[in-house]
Each structure stands twice: as structure tokens, then as C-alpha cells.
C-alpha positions in Angstrom: 90.6 113.6 79.9 93.4 111.1 79.5 91.8 109.7 76.4 91.6 113.1 74.8 95.3 113.7 75.6 96.2 110.4 74.2 94.2 110.9 70.9 95.7 114.4 70.5 99.3 113.1 71.0 98.6 110.2 68.6 97.2 112.5 66.0 100.3 114.6 66.2 102.5 111.5 65.8 100.5 110.4 62.7 100.8 113.9 61.2 104.5 114.1 61.8 105.0 110.7 60.2 103.0 111.6 57.2 104.9 114.9 56.9 108.2 112.9 56.9 106.8 110.5 54.2 105.9 113.4 52.0 109.3 114.9 52.4 110.9 111.6 51.5 108.6 111.3 48.4 109.6 114.9 47.2 113.3 114.8 48.0 114.2 111.2 47.6 117.1 110.9 45.3 117.8 114.6 45.4 121.4 115.4 46.3 121.9 117.9 49.1 124.8 119.4 47.2 124.9 123.2 46.5 124.8 124.4 43.0 128.3 125.1 41.6 127.8 128.9 41.8 127.3 128.7 45.6 130.5 126.7 46.1 132.7 129.7 45.6 130.5 132.3 47.3 131.2 133.6 50.7 128.6 133.4 53.5 127.9 137.1 53.1 127.4 136.6 49.4 124.9 133.8 50.0 123.1 135.9 52.6 122.9 138.8 50.1 121.5 136.4 47.4 118.9 135.2 49.9 117.8 138.8 50.7 117.5 139.5 47.0 115.3 136.4 46.6 113.2 137.4 49.6 112.7 140.9 48.1 111.7 139.4 44.7 109.3 137.1 46.4 107.7 140.0 48.3 107.3 141.9 45.0 105.7 138.8 43.3 103.3 138.4 46.3 102.3 142.1 46.1 101.8 141.7 42.4 99.7 138.6 42.9 97.5 140.4 45.5 97.0 143.3 43.2 96.0 141.1 40.3 93.6 139.2 42.6 92.0 142.5 43.7 91.7 143.6 40.0 90.2 140.2 39.1 87.6 140.5 41.9 86.8 144.0 40.8 86.2 142.8 37.2 84.0 140.0 38.4 81.9 142.5 40.3 81.5 144.6 37.2 80.5 141.6 35.2 77.8 140.7 37.8 76.5 144.3 37.7 76.4 144.3 33.9 74.4 141.0 33.9 71.7 142.5 36.0 
């Protein structure tokens, strides 16, 4: 029981450390400064921009799902035509 707990905790530590290493690889040398356009925006303006991006992301995800369904339907038609 103690060994399982220890291995579980150790596994979580390893995963957390690897995650931090990956973050460092990706973001090393990247400045945390905001783009110039955000420097003059109010907090409400930034929040509105975030909502617009979230809406756009939702639309793109919906479109991706629709295209995946269309693709799967076409694959099924191809299989039926081969038979």
C-alpha cells in the first residue's frame, strides 16, 4: 500500500517536472510583454477581445466537427461503392 502511494506520488513529480521542461523549451526566450495593441486597451476591451476569440474558436471547432462528419460519411460511401 505504501509502495503504491510512493510510486504514484513519484510518477506525478516526474510528470510535473517534464511538463515544466516542455514549457521551458517552448517559451524559453519569449518575452512576456503584451503586444503593443494591448498596451492601450482597457481591461474591459481585453475581456471583450477574449470573448470574440472564444466565439471564433467555438465556430472553428464546430466547422471542424462538421467537416469530420462529412469526411466520415464520404469514406462510408466509398466503402459501399467498392463492394
